[in-house]
Every structure is written in structure tokens, then in C-alpha cells.
N, C-alpha and C positions, 0 to 999 in steps of 0.2 A: 504493500499499500504505500502511495506517495506521502511525502512528509506534509504536503498542504492538507490531505485528507486526515491524517493523524491530528494536525493542529486544530482542524475544524472540529473534530469529535471531541478532543479535550476542552475546546471552547464552549461547546454545547453543553458538555458534562459540568463544567464550571458554572455555566448560566443556570443550569438546574439547581446546583448546590446553593446559588445565591437566591434563587426563587424559594427554595425550602427553608430559607433562614440560616443558612450556614453563615458565620461571621465572615466579613469581607477579607480579613486578614487571611484566614484559611483559604478561602475561594481563590485569591491571588496567589497563594503560596502553592496550591495544587496546580494551578495553571502553569506557574514558573517551572516547577519541578518536572511536570510532564513536557512542556516545551523544551527545556534544557536537554532532557533524555533524547527528545527526537531530533534536535539539532546538534547532538554530539558535544554540548558543553558540559563541563565537569561541575560538580557541586562545590569545588573550590573557588570557582568564580563567584558563586553566590556568596560564600563566606567571605571572600576578600572585599566585595562590594558592600556587604553590610558593615563589614569593620571600618571600611573608609567613610561611610555615612556618619558613624558614630564618633570617630576619632578626629575627623576633619570638620564636622559640622558645628563650629562655635556658635553661630547664630541659632541653632536649634535649642541651645541652652536656655533661651528666653521662653521657649513653649512651656515647660513644666513650671517655670516661675510665674508667669502669667496665670495659668490655671490655678496655681496656689493663692495668687492675688485674689482672684474671684472668690474662692472659697472662704478667704479671710475676711473680705469685706462683707460677705453674705452673713457669716457667723457673727460678726462683731456687731451688726445691726446698722452698718453705714448704708447698705442698700435701701433698708427702710425709711431713712431719713431722706434720702435723695427722692424716693417715691413720694413722701410727704410734702417736699418743696414743690415737685411738678404739680401735685394736686392744688395746692394753695394758688399756683399762677393760673392754672387752666379750669378750676372748678367752677368758675362763674359762668362758663359756656355750657350749652347742651352737648352732653357727652364729654364733659371736662374730665371726669375721672378716667374713662377710656382713653383720651387723649394724654393724660397724666401718665397713664401706663405706658404708652409709647415713648413719651419724653423720658420717663424713668429708665426705660430699655436703652435709650440713647446714652443716658448718663452712666449707667452700669456697664455699657459697652466700653465706654471710655477709660475704664479700668481693668475689665476682665478679659476682653478679647475673644470670647466664644459665643457662638449663636445660641447653642443648646442651654449652655449656663445661663444665658441672659433670660431666655424663655422660662427655665425652671425657677429662677430666682424671683424675678418680677411677677410671674405667673402665679408663684406661691403666695406673694404678698398682696397683690392687687385684685387677683380673682375673687376671692371672699368679699372684698370691699365693693366690687362691681356688681356682685350678686345681690348685696344688701342694698345697693344704690339703685336698683330696679332695672338692671341690664338683663338682657337675654343671656342665659348662661352659656350658650353656644357662640354668641358674639363675643362675650368676654373671654372665653377661651381662645378663640380665633385671634383676637386682638393681641394676647400674650404671645401666640406662635408667630404672628406677622412681625411684632415688635422685635422679636429676637433675631430677625434677618440682619439687623444693623450690627450685630455682634462681631462680625468679621470684617466690616468696612470701617467704622469709627475706630481710629487707633486707640490703644495698641490692638493688633489682630493676629491670632495664631496662624491663620491661613496666609496672611501677608508674610509672615515669617519663613513659612514653607516655600512660598512663592519665590521671595527674594532669595533664599538658600539655593534653590533649584535653577533659577535663572540668572544668578549672579548679578542681582540688582541691589541697590542700597536699601536696606530694610527702612532705614529712617525716611527716605523719599517716598516709599510706598505708603509709609504710615501718613506722612503730610498729604499725599495725593488722595487719600480716602477721607479726609476731614469734611470738605464741602459735599461731595456726593453722599455720604453718611448722613449729614445734616438734611440734605434735600430728601433723602428716602423718609427719615422721621416726619418732615414737614408734609410730604405728600401723603403719608398714611394718616396723619391727624386730620388733614382737610377731608379725606375720605370718611374717616371716622365721625368727624363732625356732622357731615352731610347724611350718613345712615342714621345716627342718632336722632338728628333733626327730623327726619322722616318718620321715625318710630316713636318719638318722644321719650327716649331712654334717658335716664340719669336724673338725680337731684341736683339741683343747682346751689351753689353756696355764694354768698355775696363776695365781691372782689374787695379785699381788705389788705391794704399796704402792709400794716403791722404784722398780720398774719404771714405775709410772704417774707417779710424781713426776719421774722421769728423762725420760720422753717428754714430759710437760707442760713441763718446763723446756726441752727442746729445741725445743718448738713454740711457745715464748714470742713469737716474731716475729709467727706467724699470729694468736695471741691479741691481741697488741696492735693489730694492724691492724683486727681485727674490733671491738675496743672502741673504737678511735679513730673508726670510721664511726658506730657506734651512739651513743657519747657525743656527739659533735658534733652530730649530726641531733637526738637526743632532747632534748638541753639547749638547742638553738636556737643554738650557737656558731657554726655555719655552716650554709649551705643545702646540700641534696643534691649540687648542682653543685660547690660549694666543697669539700664532703666527698670527691667523687670526686678533684678536684684534689690535696687534701692526701694521699690514700691513694695516688695515683699516685706523688706525690713520695717519700713514705715507701718505698713497694715498690721504687723506682728506687735510692734511696740504699742500702737494705739489700742489693739484689742486687749492686750494685757493689762496696759495702765488704766483703761477706761473701766475694765471690770473691777480693779481695785478701788477706783474713785466711786464708781456706781454703789459698791457695796458700803463704802464709808459713808456716803450722803443718804443711804437707804433709798436710792431711786430704783424702781422697777418698771422698766419700759412697757411691759405688757398692760399694766395697770394705770399707768400715768399717760393715757393718750386718749384724745378725744378728736375724731375726724382728722387723724394724722397730725394733730398738734399736741406738743408736749406741754402739760399745765405747769410742771416744777421748773425752776430756774436751773436746778442741777441736771434735769433731763434735757436742757437745751445744750449744755455744754459737753455732755459725754454720751457715748453710746453704751449699750450693755456689755460689749466686750466679751472675753471668754477666759476661761481659766488656763492655766499651765497645762494641767492634766488632760485638756481638750485638744491641745496642739498636735499631738502624735495623730489622733483620728483625722484631723483636718488634712494634715500632711499625707496621711494613707490615702484618703479619698482622692486628693490630686494625684498622687502617684499611680492609683489605679487608672484614672483617665490617661495619664502620660503613657502608662504601659500598653494601653490600647492604641493611641496615636503614633508613638515612636516607631515600633516594629512595622507598622503599615506604610510609614514614610520609607523606611529603609528598603523593605522588600518591593515596594512600587518602583524604586530606583532600577532595581534588577529588571522589573517587568519593562521598563523603558529600553533597556538594552536589547532585550530580546524582540521587542516590537520594532526596534531600528534594524535588527538583522532580518526581520521578516519583511521589510520594506513598507511597514504601515505608515511610517512618515511620509514616504514618497506618494503613496496613494492618496492620503488625505491632502497633501500639499497640491498635488495635481488637480484635485476636485476643488479646492477652495480657490486657488489662483486662477482656475478656469472660469471663475464667476465674473471676472471683469476687473475693474478698478478698485480704488481705495475703499469706498463705502460698500461697495458688493462684497469685497473679501471680509471687510469688518463685520457686516451683518450676517454673512455666512457663518463666520467663526462664533458669532453670538448665538445663532440658531443651534450650531453644534453643541455648545456649552449649556444652553438651556435644555436641549433634549437629553444630554447625558445627565444633567441634574435632576431629571425627573426619576432616574433609576439609580443613581450613584450619589453617595455622600459627597461633601465638598472636597474632602482630602484626597480621596482617590481620583476624583474627577480632576482635580488640579494637577496631581502628579502625573496622570496619564495623558492629558490634553494639552496643558500649558507648554511642554517642550516642543510640541508639535505645531501648535497654532501660533505661539508668540513669535518664533523666527519668520513665519510666513507674513504676519502682520507687519513686522518690522520692515521686511523687504519691500512692502507696499507702502512704506512711509508713516506707518503708525508708530507714534512715541511708545517706547516700552513701558514707562509708568502709566501712561494713559491706558494702554491695553491692559496692563495688569489690573488696574481698577475697573475697567469694563468687564474683564473676564470674572473678576471675583464678586462684582455684584449679580452677574448671571449666576454664579455658583451659590450666593446668598438667596437668590429667588428660589433656587431649587429646594430650599428648605422648608417651603410651603407649597410646593408643587407635587400633586399625587402622581404615581402611586407611592414614591418613597416619602419626600416631605417630613424630614427628622423632626422638625419643630412641632409638626402636628401630632407626632406620636409623643413628644415630650409633654406637650400641653395637655394632651388627652390623658397622660400618666398623671400630671400635677392636678388636674381637675376632676378626673373621673368622667368626663364627656367622652363617648366613643368616636373614634377617629372620623368616621364618615359623617357623623352629625356636624363637624366643624367646617366641612368643605364649602357649605353654602356661603357662610359668612367670610370665608378666606377669599373668595373671588374679588371683591371690591378692592381689598387690600393688594392681591395680585396685580390687578390692572393698574393701580396707582404705581407700584414698584416697577412694572414694565414700562411705564410712561417715563419715570424718572430715568431708567436705564438708557432708554433711546435718547434722552436730553444729554445725559453725561456722554453718550458715544458721539453725538453730533457735536458738542462742544468741548473739546479736549481742555480749554482753559479751565474749566470746573475742576479738573484733576491736577493741573500743572501750575495755576497762578500762585499758589502759596510757596512753590519751590523757588529758591533764590537764584538758581543757575539755569531757569528754563525759560 
């Protein structure tokens, strides 16, 4: 039997494994081992490649650190304070609480860098409040899922780190390039949210109160400081993204431990001293609930478990790229895409491929498999590498709420208890708004490049 037939059979078998729910790491691993055997490659090649990824990938060290940052700010209560601030600003409008949820997702994303973590954290905080506020529970869950899509666009971003590592691009430039598009994504979803809530009469309004806004802003100062620390350090070049991740982890760890001690000393209990997200006690404004020393190992272990899922997948997908290159997959896709015509035809074709792949693949394998193929093609057609990276990863992010995969939909379903398929109806308006923002960013490269000093 010809090698091509064997490769086809192995690919079909791997697809079957994926459909049956086998973890994507094992699916890719099975395919790599089978393809290597067919092509006569030794397993030593796989081992050497995996070793190179982990020993030479300094930029990848930022990934577990930003994952840990997200867990620390969630456990300490900083995420809840950011949510309270967003509600105090937007609660006077119809749908204000849901819009605040989207805003809180943007603020949380500016520290954590993960889509699913953003959905799980903000969804866990805001979904019960939205239910009590008179929102349809399906819409509330869909809002949490959609808001999480900005987690990998607003810096810091785990996927930007992976993309920069793979494509040899400055991660700090990628982070800066995602700021304006990420904000546009949040604003676009908030506009749609307001319109849907206006039509359905959802949400209880609160009066616009400047003192309340200032109070919640003061209460969320630790979150704002963490966001500013990351963006200032990376934008000014004071430290690399990896160093920024380490600094942020240290800051969040100190804040969590010190805040716990202070809150115990003043007798502040956040769960009881809250009313409509507004802390009544002065002590509650100054500190968050924090966490104990003996809780730190469990927080670190949770972050390590997530890292243990992502890091091997990155490494093994690098081997997959090598094999795909040997099989000529890059040449086939390049011929198809470049045959579409000029600049915009190539760009939109690449976007369509990313979106289609995102319906069945999680963002990480999607990025690892397609970026090395599509990015050079786009660059040859004159697309700026940073701009294409932002466009590519927005498409990746949209895949988080695109069935049949839609990881954020599964996360929101798990957090809220609403069945997956019941979320789809209320996800559509958010999906349309994100698609519109995506095309706007693709058509106007300056939205990705204007903040970069050398562009």
C-alpha cells in the first residue's frame, strides 16, 4: 500500500479518536507516531525536537506564570472587585450588569491571558448576579462565554506568547498590537448586549452615582495596579513578557497573603460586607479577602495542571509541523491561498481557513498547525506580520464560541449548569458582532499597529 494511503488511514483514525473525545494531545501523538513510522523517521527525531522546544523556549516560561497570575487574582478576590467597578459604571443602562460582565472580562483578561479562565472566573461571579437581576439564564451564560473570547487578545495573552515563539516575532509587539482590537471586541459585544437587553427589557437599573464609581474604583485599585504593571513594563521595554509574568505573579502573591492578614485583623469578611457589589466597610475598600499560606500549594498545583496540558501539546505540535512539511501540506495550502488573487483575497481566504478550523480545533493546535503555513503566505503578499498575527488570533478567539467545538460554551455550561445547546441561540448576536470587528481590524491594519513605536 502506498504511503499516501497509509497516511490517509491514520488521519481518518485520528479524526475518529478526536470525535470520540480522546484528548487532542493523544490524537496528535498517535498521528505523529504513525506518520513517522510510515515516512521512516526515527523516534529519536521526536525526542530531540521535544527537548529543543523545552530547553530553548525561554518565551514559553511566561505561559505558566500568567496562568498562575489568573488563579491568584481569582482566589484573592481581585476579580470580584473589578466586576464591581464595571457594574457601577454601566449599571444605569438597560443590560448594564451584562455589559459590566463583558467589561469585567476585558479587565480580567488584561491580567490573566486565558479565554477559558476568563469565562470561568467572571461567569462564576456575574452569572448568579445576572439571574437575580432578571436576565434570561441562557443569555447570562452566553454572555460569560462570549466575554471570555477577549482573554487571548487583550494582553497579556498565552496564545500570543505561543505565536511569537513559533514565528520568531517580538512578543511585546504582539501584546501591544492586541490592545485596540481587544477593546473593540469588548465594545462591540457591549453594544449588541445593550440592544438585546433593550428589546427584552432585561436587567434592573441602578442610578448613575459618581461616588459609587469612585468607591468601587478605589476598591479595585489592586487590579488596576496589576494591569498597569504588566502593560507599562512590556510597553516601555523595562522587562520582557516573561519577566513581566514573574513580576506580576510576585505582586499578586504578596497582595493575596498580606490582604488576608489585614482582612483578618480588621475583621472584614467580603461575602457579608457587600451590597450590589459595593463594600460597606472602609476596610473592605482597602483590601481584598486574600488567601492563606497553606492555600498557595493548591493554587500552584491547579496552574501546574493547566500548564501540564498545554506545554506538551505545544511541543508535540512542533513535530507535527515537521511532518506536514515533509508531506507537502504547506505547498498545497500555499498554492490554494495564493491562487485566490491579491492582498485582500489572500487575507480573507486565510481568515476563512482559520475560522473553519476553529470550529473543530481549540486555539492552541489551530495556531500551531496553521500559523506557520499561513503567516509566510500573508507576509509574501505584503501583510504586516504583527497585523496578521492579531487577525489570525482574533479568528482563533471567535472559535471559542463557534460550534461544534466552542470551548468557552462548554466552560460556561459547566460553570452555570445550562446545557451547551441551550446557549447557542443567545451566542449568535455576540458572534456576529465579533465577526464584524474582525473584518474591521483586517481592513484597517493601523488598529493593530498604531501603538507600536517602530511601525
